[in-house]
C-alpha angles and dihedrals in degrees: 000000000000120000126234092255091053090056089048091051092049092051094047092049093048092050101039107019119205097331112078096138092119094061134079118205112213121203131181087242140007100255101078095058092073092055097043092050090053092050091050090053090051091050094050098042088201139054115303141173101255122203123256116260129217142151127247092250092051090048091056092045093051092057099043128101088213131071126223115259124208120255096251092056091046095051091047091053090045089053089056091052091046095053092042095052101038103032088224111143095218117165118237091239092058093040098048099083094044090043091060090054091048091049090053090052092051089048092054092047093055096042090053091045090234123166103252092202091059094043090055094040116157113269088228086079086079087083087073085076091067089111099074098154090122092062127087119236090255093051091047092054093049092051091045091054092046095052097035091104091061100051128103088253091071106051103155117160092248092054092046090052090049092051092048091050094046090051089057097048093094091051091048090051094050095044091048093051092047091048091053095043091054088058095044093242134114147175116249098265092047090051093049092050092048091053098052092044094052103027118143103201093186090071094050129092131227118293134198114200113205133187102359122155123173110018129209116232091252090053091050090050091050092048091049094050094048094044090050088057092046091245102116136070127181137215111188122201112208141117131250087239090071096047091073122071093300111135092225089064095056095105100038090055089056094046094052088059096043098040111025118223118247089213123065103269090201094055104115091195088068104029107032104073099126092067094055121096116259134194114231129177122197120201120196114231128168097209139023092246090057088052089054092048091052087067087079092061093043094050091049090051090053091053112179091003091064092087097043123110089242091067122068141168107224114200121202090184115047090201088074093065097092090050091049092050092051091049097054109120117240094238091062106084097184137011135188111237122178098231141036127247110273114242090221091067096049124107090245091059091050090051092050092049090051092050091049091050090049091051093046101041102024127224116308106206095189093049090050091052091049091049092051091048090055 
């Protein structure tokens, strides 16, 4: 059975031959480019000019006037906007955790191209619902109970502080964006929004978008602009099962109309995998570590196929990666694992943490002697 990327490679080779140097293939993540490039080489059977490969986040970053700032810098700048717009003398230590949540909200607002002023509309606008003649008595009571905490009858100090803060959220958002723009930096959502609002499609190349699923509003805008200029083609990865009335297929049905599929969407060889019989094996394990240790047995059973690209260890918990690595049998030279090794678990990270602790706490001679004695 051929994979989705093999069908994509076949179609690209049939349409463009061995010269795809003028195209850039865009994936949701980096991993798929390795496999597609291998499939293209198999189709050609000889040297070819392969397309360039990138991810959607890198594509946005490459066409933005702004550069991505790290989270610490962003939260510190957000703290400045917060104190300037609210007059609340909140320390950075106390603000940091909440600032990360607020930054995530701003990021979502921009990626969905929402109007921040409307999102942070004053709660006093609830009075516009005074005309409730269209509601039943039961519905009216439910809404009254829900909004009872925001009426003038419940004016506790905590609620008043919340309302004052909420009324300033729009100002905080605008001040924060202006503060970042003046420094030429941005968070991801701000960068995405800047790109689609100032994009010059005439200066862009030809793009092939492969394997996308649910799109953000900024991504839809980018796809629309490029398709309008004839500079975008799309390969959608889905299953016939979702094209019916299944709720999970709500978005893919829209996208197939807005951004036509380069492959034949009615071809059941490509898009009817759920109905085919599959061979599954379930292994009982009492803990996650035992599951990870079973990988040794499974890889030995695969033999030479253990290192092929068709075999993969898929981890649902990234914390199991060190255990998996230690359990790899010696006879297996390479293995395909779905995630990279986290920097925080590397020996270098442990050394840096120790040096920081030494600098912060100093050297305890007695504790060192006790540790050596143990």
